C-alpha positions, -999 to 999 in steps of 0.1 A, spaced: -410 289 625 -414 309 599 -435 344 593 -440 361 562 -440 399 574 -464 413 547 -500 417 553 -504 444 528 -502 429 494 -496 458 467 -519 458 434 -491 460 410 -472 431 394 -438 413 405 -416 445 400 -424 457 437 -432 490 419 -454 516 435 -488 520 423 -490 558 411 -514 577 437 -531 598 412 -542 568 394 -565 540 405 -586 512 385 -619 503 396 -648 484 378 -643 494 341 -678 497 333 -677 521 361 -647 541 346 -662 544 312 -647 517 297 -612 526 308 -594 494 317 -562 490 342 -527 483 326 -507 453 326 -499 439 365 -528 461 380 -558 457 397 -590 461 381 -604 468 416 -596 501 437 -579 496 466 -597 529 480 -628 508 481 -611 482 503 -627 482 540 -608 499 567 -618 475 595 -625 438 598 -644 429 630 -657 394 618 -646 362 633 -610 352 621 -607 324 589 -575 304 593 -569 289 560 -544 261 551 -523 267 520 -518 237 502 -549 220 494 -574 245 502 -560 275 480 -536 254 460 -534 223 443 -515 201 467 -481 192 455 -455 177 480 -429 203 473 -434 235 459 -402 254 450 -412 278 426 -440 304 422 -443 293 387 -450 256 403 -483 269 422 -517 262 411 -544 277 426 -577 257 430 -607 272 411 -623 298 428 -601 305 459 -584 339 454 -622 351 451 -635 334 482 -604 351 503 -617 384 485 -651 378 496 -641 370 531 -624 401 537 -652 420 517 -676 406 544 -652 417 572 -635 388 583 -597 385 598 -578 363 574 -548 342 586 -528 319 562 -510 286 573 -485 263 555 -471 232 567 -438 229 557 -416 201 572 -397 202 537 -374 225 553 -360 203 581 -357 177 555 -334 200 534 -358 198 500 -367 238 507 -354 266 525 -375 295 544 -362 318 518 -378 297 489 -409 297 509 -409 336 517 -407 345 484 -433 322 468 -452 341 495 -443 375 480 -452 365 447 -487 351 460 -494 382 479 -487 401 446 -509 379 429 -537 384 457 -534 425 454 -538 421 416 -570 401 421 -581 430 447 -570 414 479 -555 443 493 -542 430 527 -547 397 550 -540 394 588 -506 373 584 -492 341 569 -475 319 592 -454 285 585 -438 257 603 -401 240 593 -406 206 608 -430 172 614 -415 167 649 -439 163 674 -422 180 699 -422 209 679 -446 232 690 -453 248 657 -458 213 639 -492 203 634 -512 194 653 -499 215 678 -511 249 682 -478 271 680 -487 287 648 -522 293 659 -511 307 691 -482 329 673 -512 345 652 -529 350 682 -501 369 700 -491 389 668 -523 394 653 -546 396 678 -570 371 666 -595 350 691 -594 313 676 -623 302 700 -648 326 679 -633 315 646 -627 286 620 -600 268 605 -602 254 570 -581 225 558 -579 193 541 -562 167 564 -567 154 599 -541 173 615 -557 207 605 -589 194 623 -569 182 654 -554 216 653 -586 237 653 -598 215 678 -573 216 701 -573 256 696 -611 258 701 -615 271 666 -644 255 646 -628 229 624 -633 230 584 -627 205 562 -629 207 525 -625 182 499 -598 194 482 -564 186 480 -564 154 504 -599 163 521 -620 137 503 -597 108 517 -597 126 552 -631 127 551 -635 90 539 -611 78 563 -619 98 597 -652 113 591 -676 85 580 -698 65 601 -703 74 637 -670 91 651 -684 113 680 -648 128 679 -652 147 647 -691 154 647 -683 191 652 -664 191 617 -681 210 589 -672 197 553 -673 217 523 -667 206 484 -642 237 486 -632 270 501 -658 288 477 -687 268 490 -675 273 530 -674 311 525 -707 313 505 -720 295 535 -713 322 558 
């Protein structure tokens, strides 16, 4: 299993330069019309909450935040689902812990490397920072689909490790995904499972949640991540 270690995306672009301490940029209207330079966030990191005490929200990356694609090797190949970035920012401003997860069995198949996943996430975090998301609680990804692998979905190894390292409590939290394995993993960990209809979610709903099926009666279903966040 892999873990992207940085939980504090800087507000600047891809060059890994430090943001000048003497210069911050909030709402341009509140700054007398001043606008941030290219690559900087319009949001002021000094306005970011200092503590997050709300229930944890686990979010599957592909199909919930990003448009689903079998293999994403480059950041340039990523496409954010409409409203997903704003939804994550809203979660943080509401005080929720946020942990992201990604299913990456293509590492075992030799189609992508753990380093590539890390590089993609590094750039993704830069995009978060540019859009006013100045921290999350972690990002975890598995590397195989082997049922014996404790980190492979629907096993709960990734969630357990997030609990140990980030101190989050899944029994009071939610997990948002688009597949039946996401639902099963959430149920096993004691989290409230949430299905979104983006990615593979619409097909998952049709196949597993339609009709009388008491096994999945606790699953909350929303059109997308933004709609779920609005419900909280």
